[in-house]
VOBA-1610 file (N, C-alpha, C; in pm, whole numbers, padded with zeros to 5 digits, always signed):
BEGIN
Met+00085-00119+00000Met+00000+00000+00000Met+00088+00124+00000Ile+00047+00226-00073Ile+00123+00349-00078Ile+00111+00427+00053Asp+00202+00519+00075Asp+00197+00611+00188Asp+00105+00727+00149Arg-00022+00717+00188Arg-00122+00816+00143Arg-00089+00957+00190Ser-00046+00969+00315Ser-00020+01102+00370Ser+00094+01169+00294Asn+00197+01091+00262Asn+00309+01148+00187Asn+00265+01186+00045Ala+00187+01099-00019Ala+00140+01127-00155Ala+00049+01250-00157Leu-00037+01263-00057Leu-00124+01381-00050Leu-00043+01508-00030Ala+00064+01499+00047Ala+00151+01615+00068Ala+00216+01657-00064Val+00258+01556-00144Val+00315+01585-00276Val+00209+01649-00365Phe+00087+01596-00360Phe-00023+01650-00441Phe-00047+01797-00407Glu-00056+01827-00277Glu-00084+01965-00236Glu+00030+02059-00271Lys+00152+02008-00267Lys+00267+02091-00304Lys+00260+02126-00454Leu+00214+02032-00534Leu+00203+02054-00678Leu+00083+02140-00716Tyr-00031+02109-00654Tyr-00158+02164-00702Tyr-00232+02251-00601Gly-00186+02254-00477Gly-00256+02330-00374Gly-00359+02245-00301Pro-00414+02298-00191Pro-00510+02222-00110Pro-00647+02211-00177Gly-00727+02116-00129Gly-00862+02099-00179Gly-00902+01953-00177Asp-01027+01927-00215Asp-01079+01791-00212Asp-01013+01704-00321Val-00979+01583-00282Val-00910+01491-00373Val-00981+01355-00369Arg-00989+01290-00486Arg-01040+01153-00493Arg-00924+01060-00528Leu-00933+00935-00479Leu-00826+00838-00500Leu-00882+00713-00567Phe-00817+00673-00676Phe-00857+00555-00753Phe-00740+00458-00763Phe-00774+00331-00789Phe-00673+00225-00797Phe-00706+00128-00909Ala-00602+00081-00978Ala-00617-00033-01070Ala-00498-00126-01048Pro-00522-00257-01051Pro-00414-00352-01022Pro-00320-00372-01140Gly-00201-00422-01110Gly-00118-00483-01213Gly-00166-00625-01233Arg-00094-00697-01316Arg-00134-00836-01339Arg-00011-00925-01348Val-00029-01050-01313Val+00073-01151-01340Val+00008-01256-01430Asn+00078-01294-01533Asn+00026-01401-01619Asn+00072-01534-01560Leu-00021-01610-01510Leu+00015-01737-01445Leu+00069-01837-01545Ile+00008-01844-01662Ile+00058-01932-01768Ile-00008-01889-01900Gly+00064-01911-02010Gly+00013-01871-02141Gly+00093-01755-02197Glu+00225-01775-02214Glu+00313-01664-02251Glu+00336-01659-02401His+00333-01536-02455His+00348-01510-02598His+00238-01582-02677Ile+00120-01583-02617Ile+00004-01648-02679Ile-00099-01546-02725Asp-00105-01431-02658Asp-00216-01339-02686Asp-00217-01292-02831Tyr-00101-01268-02890Tyr-00099-01223-03031Tyr-00106-01340-03128Asn-00114-01462-03075Asn-00131-01580-03159Asn-00271-01640-03148Gly-00363-01566-03085Gly-00503-01603-03086Gly-00543-01715-02994Gly-00466-01739-02887Gly-00497-01850-02798Gly-00551-01806-02665Phe-00534-01894-02565Phe-00582-01870-02429Phe-00466-01831-02339Val-00490-01733-02255Val-00395-01694-02151Val-00466-01702-02017Phe-00387-01700-01909Phe-00446-01721-01776Phe-00383-01625-01674Pro-00413-01495-01687Pro-00359-01398-01593Pro-00445-01384-01468Ala-00389-01318-01368Ala-00463-01280-01247Ala-00422-01138-01210Ala-00517-01060-01162Ala-00484-00927-01112Ala-00412-00939-00978Leu-00327-00841-00949Leu-00246-00843-00827Leu-00297-00740-00725Glu-00254-00758-00601Glu-00282-00656-00499Glu-00193-00534-00519Leu-00082-00551-00591Leu+00003-00439-00629Leu-00060-00367-00748Gly-00038-00236-00758Gly-00096-00164-00871Gly-00064-00017-00871Asn-00143+00058-00948Asn-00127+00203-00961Asn-00243+00277-00899Tyr-00209+00381-00825Tyr-00306+00470-00763Tyr-00300+00605-00834Val-00412+00674-00839Val-00410+00811-00890Val-00498+00899-00802Phe-00439+01007-00752Phe-00511+01110-00679Phe-00559+01212-00782Val-00686+01250-00774Val-00745+01336-00878Val-00825+01449-00814Arg-00808+01569-00869Arg-00894+01682-00834Arg-00947+01742-00963Val-01076+01770-00967Val-01140+01829-01084Val-01101+01976-01094Arg-01076+02021-01216Arg-01044+02161-01242Arg-01164+02232-01305Asp-01158+02363-01306Asp-01265+02444-01366Asp-01241+02471-01514Asp-01124+02429-01566Asp-01095+02450-01707Asp-01074+02314-01776Asp-01018+02316-01897Asp-01002+02191-01972Asp-00858+02140-01971Val-00781+02181-01873Val-00642+02139-01862Val-00631+02009-01781Val-00549+01918-01829Val-00516+01798-01753Val-00368+01804-01717Asn-00338+01797-01588Asn-00201+01794-01538Asn-00169+01655-01487Leu-00053+01603-01524Leu-00009+01471-01480Leu+00125+01482-01409Ala+00137+01408-01299Ala+00265+01399-01228Ala+00270+01262-01160Ala+00390+01221-01119Ala+00409+01096-01045Ala+00494+01124-00923Asp+00456+01066-00810Asp+00528+01097-00686Asp+00669+01038-00683Asp+00699+00944-00774Asp+00835+00888-00779Asp+00918+00950-00892Leu+00864+01054-00955Leu+00936+01128-01060Leu+00936+01276-01026Pro+01014+01317-00927Pro+01015+01457-00884Pro+01048+01551-01001Gly+00974+01658-01007Gly+00999+01757-01112Gly+00930+01727-01244Thr+00865+01611-01252Thr+00795+01576-01376Thr+00648+01619-01365Leu+00612+01716-01444Leu+00473+01761-01451Leu+00445+01794-01596Val+00350+01723-01657Val+00314+01750-01796Val+00168+01793-01801Ser+00139+01885-01891Ser+00005+01942-01902Ser-00042+01941-02046Cys-00172+01932-02062Cys-00230+01937-02196Cys-00377+01976-02185Arg-00423+02057-02280Arg-00567+02084-02288Arg-00637+01966-02355Leu-00759+01941-02314Leu-00832+01826-02367Leu-00851+01835-02518Gly-00857+01956-02572Gly-00872+01972-02716Gly-00743+01959-02794Gln-00631+01939-02723Gln-00502+01933-02790Gln-00426+01802-02758Leu-00499+01697-02725Leu-00436+01572-02683Leu-00345+01512-02790Glu-00380+01534-02917Glu-00300+01479-03027Glu-00154+01522-03020Thr-00128+01637-02959Thr+00009+01688-02954Thr+00099+01604-02862Lys+00040+01516-02781Lys+00115+01435-02686Lys+00140+01293-02736Arg+00108+01268-02864Arg+00125+01136-02921Arg+00273+01097-02921Gly+00304+00971-02886Gly+00442+00925-02882Gly+00469+00844-02757Arg+00595+00839-02714Arg+00633+00754-02601Arg+00689+00833-02483Glu+00673+00964-02483Glu+00717+01041-02367Glu+00626+01011-02248Trp+00677+01038-02126Trp+00595+01012-02008Trp+00467+01094-02016Gly+00355+01030-01985Gly+00224+01093-01994Gly+00146+01052-02116Ala+00215+00994-02216Ala+00145+00957-02340Ala+00042+00847-02317Tyr+00070+00754-02225Tyr-00027+00648-02196Tyr-00157+00708-02144Gln-00144+00803-02050Gln-00263+00865-01992Gln-00337+00953-02094Phe-00261+01036-02165Phe-00325+01124-02263Phe-00388+01042-02376Gly-00326+00931-02412Gly-00383+00845-02515Gly-00517+00787-02472Val-00527+00749-02346Val-00654+00698-02292Val-00762+00807-02297Leu-00726+00927-02254Leu-00823+01037-02258Leu-00866+01067-02401Asp-00773+01055-02495Asp-00805+01077-02636Asp-00906+00974-02684Glu-00887+00848-02647Glu-00981+00743-02688Glu-01119+00763-02626Ile-01123+00806-02500Ile-01252+00833-02436Ile-01323+00947-02508Ser-01248+01053-02544Ser-01308+01168-02614Ser-01367+01126-02748Lys-01300+01030-02815Lys-01349+00983-02945Lys-01484+00912-02934Leu-01518+00868-02812Leu-01648+00803-02790Leu-01759+00905-02768Gly-01724+01034-02771Gly-01823+01140-02750Gly-01849+01171-02605Ile-01765+01120-02516Ile-01780+01146-02372Ile-01709+01276-02339Glu-01778+01365-02271Glu-01721+01496-02237Glu-01642+01485-02107Leu-01511+01496-02121Leu-01423+01487-02005Leu-01407+01622-01937Arg-01352+01617-01817Arg-01327+01739-01740Arg-01178+01755-01718Gly-01137+01880-01699Gly-00998+01906-01663Gly-00968+01846-01527Met-00844+01798-01508Met-00809+01729-01384Met-00663+01755-01348Asp-00637+01761-01218Asp-00502+01750-01165Asp-00485+01606-01117Met-00380+01538-01163Met-00363+01395-01134Met-00222+01368-01083Leu-00214+01291-00977Leu-00085+01245-00925Leu-00088+01094-00916Phe+00006+01030-00985Phe+00012+00884-00988Phe+00112+00833-00885Ser+00075+00723-00820Ser+00162+00659-00721Ser+00148+00509-00740Ser+00261+00437-00735Ser+00258+00295-00772Ser+00326+00207-00668Thr+00274+00086-00655Thr+00342-00018-00578Thr+00398-00126-00670Leu+00386-00104-00802Leu+00438-00199-00901Leu+00580-00161-00940Pro+00670-00257-00951Pro+00802-00227-01008Pro+00786-00199-01157Phe+00833-00083-01201Phe+00816-00044-01340Phe+00906-00126-01431Gly+00853-00169-01546Gly+00932-00240-01644Gly+00966-00382-01605Ala+00890-00439-01510Ala+00922-00574-01462Ala+00831-00680-01522Gly+00742-00641-01611Gly+00654-00739-01673Gly+00526-00765-01596Leu+00488-00670-01508Leu+00364-00684-01431Leu+00257-00587-01480Ser+00275-00538-01602Ser+00176-00452-01668Ser+00157-00319-01599Ser+00267-00254-01564Ser+00255-00123-01501Ser+00191-00023-01597Ser+00224-00030-01727Ser+00166+00065-01822Ser+00017+00038-01841Ala-00022-00088-01852Ala-00165-00120-01867Ala-00242-00079-01742Ser-00183-00097-01626Ser-00247-00055-01501Ser-00267+00096-01499Ile-00166+00170-01546Ile-00180+00316-01555Ile-00292+00354-01650Glu-00298+00286-01764Glu-00405+00315-01861Glu-00542+00290-01800Val-00556+00177-01734Val-00687+00139-01680Val-00729+00232-01566Val-00637+00266-01477Val-00675+00355-01366Val-00707+00495-01419Thr-00637+00539-01523Thr-00668+00669-01584Thr-00807+00669-01643Ala-00839+00564-01719Ala-00972+00555-01781Ala-01082+00547-01675Phe-01060+00462-01575Phe-01162+00444-01471Phe-01188+00574-01397Ala-01081+00645-01358Ala-01096+00770-01285Ala-01163+00877-01371Ala-01116+00891-01496Ala-01172+00994-01583Ala-01320+00971-01611Leu-01358+00845-01630Leu-01499+00813-01656Leu-01585+00838-01532Glu-01534+00800-01415Glu-01610+00825-01292Glu-01632+00974-01271Ile-01530+01054-01295Ile-01541+01198-01275Ile-01633+01260-01380Ala-01633+01203-01501Ala-01722+01253-01605Ala-01865+01205-01589Gly-01888+01111-01496Gly-02021+01054-01477Gly-02063+00963-01592Ala-01964+00903-01658Ala-01992+00814-01771Ala-01961+00670-01731Lys-02028+00576-01795Lys-02010+00435-01763Lys-01972+00356-01888Leu-01867+00279-01875Leu-01831+00179-01976Leu-01808+00048-01903Ser-01826-00064-01973Ser-01795-00193-01913Ser-01644-00206-01898Met-01601-00299-01813Met-01458-00319-01794Met-01391-00369-01922Thr-01464-00446-02002Thr-01407-00490-02129Thr-01391-00373-02224Glu-01486-00281-02227Glu-01475-00161-02310Glu-01357-00075-02265Ile-01337-00065-02133Ile-01222+00009-02080Ile-01092-00057-02126Ala-01086-00190-02119Ala-00966-00261-02162Ala-00937-00237-02310Leu-01040-00243-02392Leu-01022-00227-02536Leu-00978-00085-02572Leu-01035+00015-02503Leu-00992+00152-02536Leu-00850+00177-02486Ala-00813+00114-02375Ala-00675+00126-02327Ala-00578+00061-02426Gln-00616-00053-02480Gln-00532-00118-02582Gln-00521-00030-02706Arg-00630+00030-02750Arg-00625+00119-02866Arg-00532+00236-02840Ala-00537+00288-02718Ala-00450+00401-02684Ala-00303+00361-02696Glu-00270+00241-02647Glu-00131+00197-02652Glu-00088+00167-02795Asn-00178+00106-02873Asn-00146+00075-03012Asn-00132+00201-03098Asn-00231+00288-03088Asn-00244+00398-03183Asn-00180+00529-03137Phe-00181+00555-03007Phe-00132+00682-02955Phe+00014+00672-02911Val+00045+00563-02838Val+00181+00543-02790Val+00266+00474-02897Gly+00204+00386-02975Gly+00277+00319-03081Gly+00336+00185-03041Val+00277+00120-02942Val+00322-00013-02899Val+00219-00115-02946Asn+00263-00214-03022Asn+00171-00311-03083Asn+00140-00425-02987Cys+00078-00392-02874Cys+00050-00492-02771Cys-00079-00567-02801Gly-00092-00685-02740Gly-00218-00759-02745Gly-00315-00708-02640Ile-00423-00780-02617Ile-00529-00735-02527Ile-00509-00783-02383Met-00423-00882-02360Met-00420-00947-02229Met-00397-00851-02113Asp-00296-00764-02122Asp-00258-00684-02007Asp-00371-00592-01962Gln-00427-00517-02055Gln-00535-00425-02019Gln-00657-00501-01970Phe-00688-00612-02034Phe-00805-00690-01994Phe-00789-00741-01852Ala-00671-00793-01821Ala-00649-00850-01688Ala-00652-00743-01580Cys-00596-00626-01608Cys-00599-00517-01509Cys-00741-00466-01486Ala-00824-00471-01589Ala-00960-00418-01577Ala-01058-00518-01517Asn-01033-00648-01535Asn-01135-00748-01503Asn-01097-00841-01388Gly-01002-00800-01305Gly-00963-00885-01194Gly-01078-00919-01102Lys-01073-01042-01048Lys-01170-01085-00949Lys-01096-01156-00837Glu-01125-01119-00716Glu-01053-01174-00602Glu-01056-01326-00601Gly-00938-01386-00584Gly-00927-01531-00574Gly-00937-01606-00705Cys-00941-01532-00816Cys-00962-01597-00946Cys-00853-01562-01046Gly-00828-01655-01137Gly-00754-01626-01258Gly-00854-01607-01370Met-00808-01546-01478Met-00897-01518-01590Met-00856-01601-01710Leu-00939-01694-01750Leu-00915-01770-01873Leu-00965-01683-01988Leu-00871-01620-02056Leu-00905-01522-02159Leu-00879-01580-02297Asp-00984-01587-02376Asp-00973-01623-02516Asp-00935-01496-02592Cys-00809-01486-02632Cys-00760-01361-02691Cys-00819-01336-02829Ala-00859-01440-02900Ala-00917-01421-03033Ala-01058-01364-03022Ala-01137-01414-02928Ala-01275-01371-02913Ala-01292-01260-02809Val-01186-01229-02734Val-01189-01136-02621Val-01306-01174-02528Arg-01302-01299-02486Arg-01405-01353-02398Arg-01335-01418-02279Cys-01391-01394-02160Cys-01320-01435-02038Cys-01410-01517-01947Glu-01349-01617-01884Glu-01416-01692-01779Glu-01332-01682-01652Gln-01396-01641-01543Gln-01326-01631-01414Gln-01315-01772-01354Ile-01192-01812-01324Ile-01166-01947-01274Ile-01114-01939-01131Pro-01188-01991-01031Pro-01134-01993-00894Pro-01000-02068-00892Leu-00901-02007-00828Leu-00768-02066-00829Leu-00755-02184-00733Asn-00841-02190-00632Asn-00836-02300-00536Asn-00695-02319-00479Leu-00631-02208-00444Leu-00494-02213-00394Leu-00487-02226-00242Ser-00588-02283-00183Ser-00589-02299-00038Ser-00461-02367+00009Gly-00388-02297+00095Gly-00262-02351+00143Gly-00141-02308+00062Tyr-00164-02232-00046Tyr-00056-02188-00133Tyr-00067-02037-00160Thr+00044-01976-00195Thr+00051-01833-00223Thr+00123-01810-00356Ile+00076-01711-00431Ile+00147-01665-00550Ile+00262-01575-00504Val+00383-01605-00548Val+00498-01519-00517Val+00557-01470-00649Val+00559-01340-00665Val+00618-01278-00784Val+00762-01241-00751Gly+00855-01277-00840Gly+00995-01246-00819Gly+01047-01152-00927Asn+01095-01035-00886Asn+01150-00938-00981Asn+01301-00961-00992Thr+01350-00995-01110Thr+01492-01020-01128Thr+01575-00892-01122Asn+01508-00778-01137Asn+01577-00648-01145Asn+01678-00644-01259Lys+01654-00726-01360Lys+01731-00720-01484Lys+01651-00638-01584Lys+01709-00528-01631Lys+01639-00445-01728Lys+01611-00527-01854Arg+01490-00510-01907Arg+01449-00592-02020Arg+01491-00525-02152Gly+01622-00511-02169Gly+01673-00438-02283Gly+01640-00499-02418Leu+01630-00632-02425Leu+01603-00699-02551Leu+01454-00725-02575Ala+01371-00698-02475Ala+01232-00745-02481Ala+01157-00689-02601Asp+01169-00559-02628Asp+01093-00499-02737Asp+01136-00554-02872Ser+01268-00557-02897Ser+01315-00602-03028Ser+01286-00751-03048Lys+01306-00832-02944Lys+01281-00975-02956Lys+01132-01006-02965Tyr+01051-00924-02898Tyr+00905-00940-02910Tyr+00865-00927-03057Asn+00912-00822-03122Asn+00878-00801-03262Asn+00933-00913-03350Glu+01053-00961-03317Glu+01114-01070-03393Glu+01034-01199-03378Arg+00995-01232-03253Arg+00918-01355-03231Arg+00781-01345-03298Arg+00721-01228-03291Arg+00591-01211-03354Arg+00601-01233-03505Ala+00708-01180-03565Ala+00729-01199-03709Ala+00753-01345-03742Glu+00827-01416-03657Glu+00852-01559-03681Glu+00722-01638-03675Cys+00635-01604-03580Cys+00506-01672-03571Cys+00421-01644-03694Glu+00423-01521-03740Glu+00347-01485-03860Glu+00400-01560-03982Lys+00531-01578-03988Lys+00592-01653-04098Lys+00547-01798-04094Gly+00546-01858-03973Gly+00500-01995-03960Gly+00354-02011-04001Leu+00270-01917-03957Leu+00128-01923-03992Leu+00109-01909-04143Glu+00185-01820-04204Glu+00173-01798-04348Glu+00205-01926-04426Arg+00308-01999-04382Arg+00346-02121-04452Arg+00243-02233-04431Ile+00190-02242-04310Ile+00088-02345-04282Ile-00039-02316-04361Arg-00068-02188-04381Arg-00189-02151-04455Arg-00184-02193-04601Thr-00066-02223-04653Thr-00061-02273-04791Thr-00131-02408-04801Lys-00141-02477-04688Lys-00212-02605-04683Lys-00346-02592-04611Arg-00351-02499-04515Arg-00473-02478-04435Arg-00516-02331-04446Pro-00568-02287-04561Pro-00598-02144-04581Pro-00703-02090-04486Glu-00783-02177-04428Glu-00890-02131-04337Glu-00837-02097-04197Leu-00711-02132-04170Leu-00654-02113-04036Leu-00640-01964-04005Lys-00696-01921-03892Lys-00690-01779-03855Lys-00571-01748-03765Asn-00529-01844-03684Asn-00416-01820-03594Asn-00352-01953-03557Leu-00230-01946-03504Leu-00155-02067-03471Leu-00223-02150-03364Cys-00295-02087-03275Cys-00354-02159-03162Cys-00475-02242-03202Gln-00510-02239-03329Gln-00613-02332-03377Gln-00553-02470-03406Leu-00420-02478-03404Leu-00353-02607-03421Leu-00348-02682-03289Thr-00332-02813-03297Thr-00310-02895-03178Thr-00169-02950-03181Glu-00124-03003-03068Glu+00009-03062-03063Glu+00021-03181-03159Glu-00089-03251-03180Glu-00088-03365-03272Glu-00067-03320-03417Asp-00103-03193-03447Asp-00087-03141-03582Asp+00059-03111-03617Leu+00142-03085-03516Leu+00273-03026-03540Leu+00363-03107-03635Pro+00377-03240-03616Pro+00468-03314-03705Pro+00431-03299-03853Glu+00304-03284-03881Glu+00258-03274-04019Glu+00311-03150-04089Tyr+00339-03043-04008Tyr+00375-02915-04069Tyr+00523-02879-04056Glu+00603-02967-03994Glu+00744-02934-03975Glu+00815-02915-04109Glu+00795-03007-04201Glu+00861-02997-04331Glu+00807-02879-04411Leu+00677-02854-04399Leu+00614-02743-04471Leu+00670-02609-04423Ile+00689-02595-04293Ile+00745-02471-04239Ile+00889-02453-04288Gly+00966-02562-04287Gly+01096-02562-04351Gly+01203-02478-04286Asp+01178-02430-04168Asp+01275-02347-04096Asp+01274-02394-03951Glu+01386-02449-03905Glu+01391-02508-03772Glu+01356-02408-03663Thr+01406-02285-03675Thr+01377-02182-03574Thr+01230-02149-03570Val+01172-02126-03686Val+01029-02093-03693Val+00945-02209-03639Phe+00985-02333-03671Phe+00910-02448-03620Phe+00916-02454-03467Arg+01031-02420-03406Arg+01038-02417-03259Arg+00943-02313-03202Arg+00936-02197-03266Arg+00844-02093-03218Arg+00699-02142-03223Val+00663-02200-03336Val+00526-02251-03352Val+00499-02361-03250Ser+00597-02447-03226Ser+00579-02556-03130Ser+00553-02503-02990His+00626-02397-02951His+00600-02338-02820His+00457-02286-02812Val+00416-02211-02911Val+00283-02149-02909Val+00174-02256-02893Val+00184-02360-02972Val+00079-02463-02971Val+00080-02540-02839Ser+00199-02576-02790Ser+00205-02652-02665Ser+00169-02565-02544Glu+00206-02438-02549Glu+00173-02349-02438Glu+00023-02327-02429Asn-00041-02314-02543Asn-00187-02299-02543Asn-00253-02422-02480Ala-00201-02540-02511Ala-00254-02664-02452Ala-00231-02666-02301Arg-00117-02613-02255Arg-00090-02610-02111Arg-00189-02520-02038Val-00229-02411-02100Val-00327-02322-02037Val-00458-02397-02012Ile-00504-02466-02114Ile-00630-02541-02101Ile-00617-02649-01994Glu-00504-02720-01993Glu-00484-02824-01893Glu-00475-02764-01753Ser-00415-02646-01740Ser-00404-02580-01610Ser-00540-02557-01546Val-00632-02511-01626Val-00767-02484-01574Val-00832-02614-01528Leu-00816-02720-01603Leu-00873-02850-01563Leu-00814-02896-01430Leu-00683-02879-01412Leu-00618-02920-01287Leu-00663-02836-01170Leu-00675-02704-01191Leu-00717-02616-01082Leu-00861-02645-01040Arg-00945-02679-01136Arg-01084-02715-01101Arg-01086-02837-01010Lys-00987-02924-01024Lys-00979-03044-00940Lys-00897-03021-00813Gly-00841-02900-00799Gly-00759-02871-00682Gly-00621-02933-00687Asp-00573-02967-00807Asp-00442-03031-00823Asp-00336-02922-00839Ile-00293-02865-00726Ile-00196-02755-00730Ile-00058-02805-00774Glu-00021-02925-00731Glu+00110-02978-00771Glu+00115-03002-00922Gly+00007-03050-00978Gly+00001-03068-01123Gly+00010-02935-01196Phe-00056-02835-01142Phe-00049-02700-01198Phe+00095-02649-01194Gly+00164-02673-01082Gly+00302-02631-01068Gly+00393-02694-01173Lys+00369-02821-01203Lys+00450-02890-01304Lys+00431-02826-01442Leu+00310-02777-01469Leu+00287-02709-01596Leu+00360-02575-01601Leu+00372-02506-01487Leu+00450-02382-01483Leu+00595-02413-01519Asn+00649-02520-01462Asn+00786-02558-01493Asn+00803-02590-01642Ala+00708-02665-01697Ala+00715-02701-01839Ala+00704-02577-01928Ser+00623-02482-01886Ser+00609-02356-01961Ser+00743-02283-01968His+00812-02276-01854His+00940-02205-01854His+01041-02275-01945Leu+01047-02406-01940Leu+01140-02479-02025Leu+01111-02455-02174Ser+00983-02448-02208Ser+00945-02420-02347Ser+00985-02279-02388Leu+00966-02184-02297Leu+01005-02045-02325Leu+01156-02032-02335Arg+01227-02116-02261Arg+01374-02114-02265Arg+01429-02179-02391Asp+01377-02298-02423Asp+01439-02380-02527Asp+01376-02363-02665Leu+01244-02340-02670Leu+01176-02329-02799Leu+01154-02184-02841Tyr+01117-02099-02747Tyr+01089-01959-02782Tyr+01209-01869-02756Glu+01299-01915-02669Glu+01426-01847-02642Glu+01407-01701-02600Val+01331-01683-02492Val+01307-01547-02442Val+01335-01533-02292Thr+01407-01628-02233Thr+01427-01620-02088Thr+01552-01541-02053Gly+01668-01597-02071Gly+01792-01530-02034Gly+01844-01578-01899Arg+01970-01542-01871Arg+02041-01594-01754Arg+01969-01564-01623Glu+01918-01444-01607Glu+01860-01403-01479Glu+01727-01474-01452Leu+01641-01480-01551Leu+01513-01550-01532Leu+01536-01699-01509Asp+01629-01757-01582Asp+01660-01899-01561Asp+01713-01922-01420Ala+01801-01833-01374Ala+01858-01849-01240Ala+01751-01839-01132Met+01660-01742-01145Met+01560-01725-01040Met+01463-01842-01037Thr+01423-01892-01153Thr+01331-02006-01153Thr+01400-02132-01099Glu+01528-02148-01132Glu+01602-02264-01079Glu+01613-02257-00927Cys+01642-02139-00874Cys+01648-02121-00729Cys+01512-02151-00665Ala+01407-02104-00730Ala+01272-02124-00676Ala+01235-02272-00674Arg+01257-02341-00786Arg+01216-02480-00796Arg+01295-02571-00701Ala+01415-02528-00664Ala+01498-02609-00574Ala+01454-02598-00428Phe+01367-02500-00398Phe+01327-02479-00259Phe+01208-02568-00223Pro+01217-02645-00114Pro+01103-02727-00071Pro+00982-02638-00042Gly+00868-02680-00091Gly+00747-02600-00072Gly+00708-02520-00193Cys+00798-02511-00292Cys+00764-02446-00419Cys+00722-02555-00517Val+00599-02548-00567Val+00550-02654-00656Val+00575-02622-00803Gly+00610-02497-00833Gly+00635-02461-00972Gly+00675-02316-00985Ser+00755-02286-01090Ser+00801-02149-01112Ser+00831-02129-01259Arg+00800-02010-01309Arg+00826-01979-01451Arg+00847-01829-01467Met+00906-01792-01581Met+00909-01650-01616Met+00767-01605-01651Thr+00741-01476-01634Thr+00613-01420-01674Thr+00640-01287-01742Gly+00566-01257-01848Gly+00591-01135-01923Gly+00667-01162-02051Ala+00722-01056-02109Ala+00786-01067-02240Ala+00916-01143-02236Gly+00986-01140-02122Gly+01112-01213-02109Gly+01234-01123-02112Phe+01353-01187-02115Phe+01481-01116-02114Phe+01494-01023-01994Gly+01453-01071-01879Gly+01446-00990-01759Gly+01302-00980-01715Gly+01278-00897-01614Gly+01142-00887-01563Gly+01120-00985-01450Cys+01006-01054-01452Cys+00961-01127-01333Cys+00940-01276-01355Thr+00939-01346-01242Thr+00897-01485-01236Thr+00769-01494-01154Val+00698-01604-01167Val+00584-01632-01081Val+00601-01774-01028Ser+00584-01788-00897Ser+00599-01918-00831Ser+00477-01946-00745Ile+00447-02073-00726Ile+00340-02116-00636Ile+00407-02185-00517Val+00384-02130-00397Val+00460-02172-00280Val+00364-02203-00165Glu+00394-02309-00091Glu+00314-02342+00027Glu+00317-02224+00125Asn+00201-02195+00184Asn+00191-02080+00276Asn+00298-02083+00384Ser+00318-02200+00444Ser+00412-02210+00556Ser+00557-02190+00513Ala+00583-02197+00383Ala+00721-02188+00334Ala+00753-02051+00275Val+00655-01960+00266Val+00674-01836+00192Val+00790-01752+00246Asp+00794-01730+00377Asp+00901-01646+00434Asp+01039-01705+00405Gly+01054-01835+00428Gly+01181-01900+00401Gly+01216-01899+00253Phe+01114-01915+00169Phe+01132-01912+00024Phe+01188-01777-00021Ile+01128-01670+00026Ile+01172-01536-00013Ile+01316-01512+00030Lys+01348-01551+00152Lys+01484-01529+00203Lys+01586-01612+00126Ala+01555-01740+00106Ala+01651-01830+00042Ala+01670-01798-00106Val+01559-01775-00177Val+01569-01749-00321Val+01640-01616-00346Ser+01611-01515-00264Ser+01679-01386-00279Ser+01830-01402-00265Ala+01872-01475-00161Ala+02015-01492-00136Ala+02083-01574-00246Glu+02020-01684-00287Glu+02079-01771-00388Glu+02084-01702-00524Tyr+01978-01628-00556Tyr+01974-01556-00683Tyr+02085-01452-00690Glu+02103-01377-00582Glu+02208-01275-00580Glu+02346-01340-00592Ser+02362-01456-00528Ser+02489-01527-00535Ser+02520-01570-00679Lys+02416-01611-00753Lys+02435-01659-00889Lys+02454-01548-00991Thr+02387-01433-00969Thr+02382-01330-01073Thr+02448-01198-01034Gly+02467-01176-00905Gly+02517-01047-00860Gly+02410-00941-00853Leu+02285-00977-00882Leu+02173-00884-00876Leu+02086-00916-00755Arg+02028-00811-00697Arg+01935-00832-00586Arg+01796-00860-00643Gly+01737-00969-00601Gly+01601-01001-00643Gly+01500-00957-00539Asp+01387-00904-00586Asp+01278-00865-00495Asp+01162-00961-00515Leu+01112-01018-00405Leu+01002-01113-00416Leu+00882-01061-00339Tyr+00763-01074-00400Tyr+00640-01018-00344Tyr+00532-01126-00338Pro+00488-01165-00219Pro+00370-01252-00213Pro+00246-01170-00246Ser+00153-01228-00318Ser+00031-01155-00354Ser-00082-01253-00378Asn-00201-01214-00337Asn-00320-01289-00372Asn-00377-01237-00503Ala-00458-01317-00568Ala-00531-01270-00686Ala-00635-01170-00640Ala-00635-01052-00701Ala-00713-00939-00650Ala-00822-00897-00747Gly-00901-00799-00702Gly-01009-00744-00784Gly-00959-00637-00879Gly-01052-00578-00953Gly-01020-00480-01056Gly-01018-00337-01004Pro-01036-00239-01093Pro-01029-00098-01055Pro-01137-00060-00954Lys-01103+00039-00872Lys-01199+00085-00772Lys-01165+00227-00728Glu-01266+00294-00671Glu-01241+00422-00605Glu-01223+00394-00457Ile-01117+00448-00400Ile-01085+00424-00260Ile-01149+00530-00170Phe-01140+00656-00211Phe-01215+00763-00142Phe-01232+00880-00235
//
């Protein structure tokens, strides 16, 4: 939880005294189903108790001011009629892009003073940007007295990131931040944008997120490269299966038939990961419905190995942290989560072992990599809300 009194003091120093409202949207961890959303398959994220807060005061004019309490001296402003001028990747573009998308719906927004405060590690693969987008949309709509469904909020946030910021992301991150439900994971069909809330049945176990603190320097370029490789594989398979819309319509049994047709060993490995990972997501839900947490953990381990060996997006730090985690008694499974090449892991750990797990994995990880790892226990949480 943020230090509200300190954040309010920062707000008043920036904007002066007066009534303030506080809103929150969670980050997300993808439990399983990595690099699947842009391939039309199923993913299984959960919202976190960690997230982004925004303090908001309504203004009498059409100016929107943005600041963050962890970025001293950063204050950006824009009139609502001039949002297009903020297009790009500078700080504030995510928020202004969301406001631009809301305006395009014909909703009349109000000027606002906004201060953002976060408990999410930025750039760690926990959807800090999607969380910012969702909390901005939720707060702006509440203040405007307008209502959209959480799915509509997720879709407009994705449009903002695609069209305003220029990041070609899928729908998973925004959807998961907007649609969290306490104690549940979200089985999201990325092709149909349809979700089923699945009780995690983690009685006796805790989700532990591990931040490698390795900057994800390769993530953007490799993301685009992997996406292109998947598109190449799909294009070649379509010469035989023209009706195929995405790779996740294939089954693992189909794969041997298309290896020669794909004709590129690297591309075939990428396709193999996508198809097998999609199958693991479906199997995960079946195991959780039966309360088979150990079986679920084994699928997390298999997912990481596939991401390491077939998709090649893990790297030394993620591999080290998952190895440290899996070696600890009481951890039933661990994998990388997010785009890869740094960022975070997700582990399922027995409740009684969590404190020892955090201490031991942190020490062993630092010994192996020279980096300090931060580990956060978290329950699956709800979606956006107004706090006061």
